[in-house]
Rosetta silent file (secondary structure, phi, psi, omega in degrees, C-alpha in Angstrom):
SEQUENCE: XXXXXXXXXXXXXXXXXXXXXXXXXXXXXXXXXXXXXXXXXXXXXXXXXXXXXXXXXXXXXXXXXX
SCORE:     score description
SCORE:     0.000 S_00000001
   1 L     0.000  129.783 -179.988  -11.442    6.733  -14.993 S_00000001
   2 L   -89.058  140.973 -175.093   -8.168    6.108  -13.202 S_00000001
   3 L   -95.041  141.241  173.822   -5.648    3.809  -14.818 S_00000001
   4 L   -68.931  135.238  178.860   -3.858    0.954  -13.055 S_00000001
   5 E  -116.620  144.603  175.862   -0.108    1.651  -12.789 S_00000001
   6 E  -130.722  161.125 -178.710    2.653   -0.892  -12.329 S_00000001
   7 L   -64.956  142.369  177.744    6.343   -0.632  -11.578 S_00000001
   8 L   -67.298  -18.891  179.934    8.611   -0.191  -14.577 S_00000001
   9 L   -95.005   24.868 -175.150   10.795   -2.947  -13.078 S_00000001
  10 L   -69.501  -18.361  174.727    7.995   -5.526  -13.160 S_00000001
  11 L    88.226  178.811 -176.946    9.965   -7.744  -15.533 S_00000001
  12 L   -74.861  -26.986 -175.670    9.085   -9.943  -18.446 S_00000001
  13 L   -65.361  -26.245 -179.502    6.780  -12.283  -16.522 S_00000001
  14 L    86.211  -13.788  178.178    4.185   -9.556  -16.200 S_00000001
  15 L   -74.775  122.312 -178.536    3.408  -10.531  -12.597 S_00000001
  16 L  -162.723  172.634  173.541    3.422   -7.378  -10.534 S_00000001
  17 E   -93.163  136.243  178.850    1.547   -5.193   -8.121 S_00000001
  18 E  -118.125  146.327 -175.833   -0.664   -2.553   -9.697 S_00000001
  19 E  -135.766  145.679  172.093   -1.925    0.611   -7.998 S_00000001
  20 E  -153.083  153.940  172.030   -4.464    3.297   -8.830 S_00000001
  21 E   -82.973  137.538  179.781   -6.248    6.199   -7.185 S_00000001
  22 E  -140.927   95.179 -176.318   -9.978    5.647   -6.923 S_00000001
  23 L    65.301 -124.033  179.851  -11.905    8.523   -5.437 S_00000001
  24 L   -92.646    9.758 -176.669  -10.686    9.016   -1.881 S_00000001
  25 E  -123.552  166.398  170.967   -8.911    5.654   -1.769 S_00000001
  26 E  -112.455  132.024  179.106   -5.888    3.882   -3.210 S_00000001
  27 E  -109.685  139.748 -177.765   -6.539    0.460   -4.765 S_00000001
  28 E  -130.586  139.042  176.898   -3.883   -2.255   -4.974 S_00000001
  29 E  -150.932  164.137  171.992   -4.001   -5.582   -6.817 S_00000001
  30 E   -95.995  138.156 -175.766   -1.750   -8.270   -8.252 S_00000001
  31 L   -62.878  -28.040 -179.607   -1.777   -8.423  -12.026 S_00000001
  32 L   -84.374   -5.396  174.838   -2.265  -12.199  -12.016 S_00000001
  33 E  -139.510   64.470 -173.698   -5.379  -11.876   -9.768 S_00000001
  34 E   -64.628  -15.375 -179.836   -7.022   -8.605  -10.843 S_00000001
  35 E   -76.831  -16.188  179.700  -10.343   -9.525   -9.257 S_00000001
  36 E   -98.565  111.910 -176.447   -8.801   -9.227   -5.752 S_00000001
  37 E  -121.896  131.373  175.502   -8.468   -5.553   -4.841 S_00000001
  38 E  -104.694  136.781  179.884   -7.242   -4.108   -1.546 S_00000001
  39 E  -117.208  141.437  177.862   -8.271   -0.559   -0.680 S_00000001
  40 E  -147.699  175.065  179.099   -6.521    1.847    1.670 S_00000001
  41 E   -86.608  155.416  176.395   -6.235    5.550    2.350 S_00000001
  42 H   -57.970  -35.842  179.303   -3.663    7.740    0.607 S_00000001
  43 H   -63.966  -45.339  178.004   -2.068    8.455    4.002 S_00000001
  44 H   -67.178  -38.460  177.620   -1.570    4.757    4.792 S_00000001
  45 H   -61.955  -44.217  179.341   -0.318    4.096    1.264 S_00000001
  46 H   -62.024  -40.555  178.017    2.238    6.907    1.603 S_00000001
  47 H   -64.017  -40.536  177.856    3.441    5.471    4.939 S_00000001
  48 H   -62.892  -46.356 -179.988    3.825    2.027    3.322 S_00000001
  49 H   -61.328  -41.794  176.396    5.811    3.453    0.396 S_00000001
  50 H   -60.250  -42.231  178.391    8.098    5.322    2.823 S_00000001
  51 H   -61.744  -41.232  177.637    8.666    2.054    4.710 S_00000001
  52 H   -62.716  -47.671 -179.479    9.581    0.249    1.495 S_00000001
  53 H   -62.698  -32.088 -179.480   12.023    2.987    0.514 S_00000001
  54 L   -84.437   -1.724  178.525   13.580    2.915    3.993 S_00000001
  55 L    82.521   13.056 -176.822   14.106   -0.871    3.835 S_00000001
  56 L   -59.274  -27.953 -175.238   11.617   -1.627    6.591 S_00000001
  57 L  -108.331    9.379 -176.861   10.365   -4.751    4.785 S_00000001
  58 H   -58.848  -30.410 -178.741   13.658   -6.070    3.392 S_00000001
  59 H   -63.570  -19.333 -179.917   13.660   -8.957    5.874 S_00000001
  60 H   -86.478   -7.991 -175.893   10.676  -10.419    4.045 S_00000001
  61 L   -64.081  -29.544 -175.958   12.495  -10.575    0.681 S_00000001
  62 L   -94.907    2.908  179.173   14.033  -13.989    1.438 S_00000001
  63 L   -70.011  144.180  177.366   10.826  -15.687    2.597 S_00000001
  64 L   -65.416  143.911  178.094    9.676  -18.607    0.423 S_00000001
  65 L   -80.454  143.316  178.695    6.810  -17.802   -1.907 S_00000001
  66 L   -67.885    0.000    0.000    3.549  -19.718   -1.359 S_00000001
């Protein structure tokens, strides 16, 4: 059984994104809505992580939260 992992910088609120490997897929969920799971391939997940590290999504940081 694969364990859900979350960022060490998730903060005191506990709200965070959690990730785990599940067979041939990567599963992603928000800790406050664990029943909603998004699945993707390891290759797409790796591309997303590279984009985050490169600042590709920084422009979205200032958007209002729903």
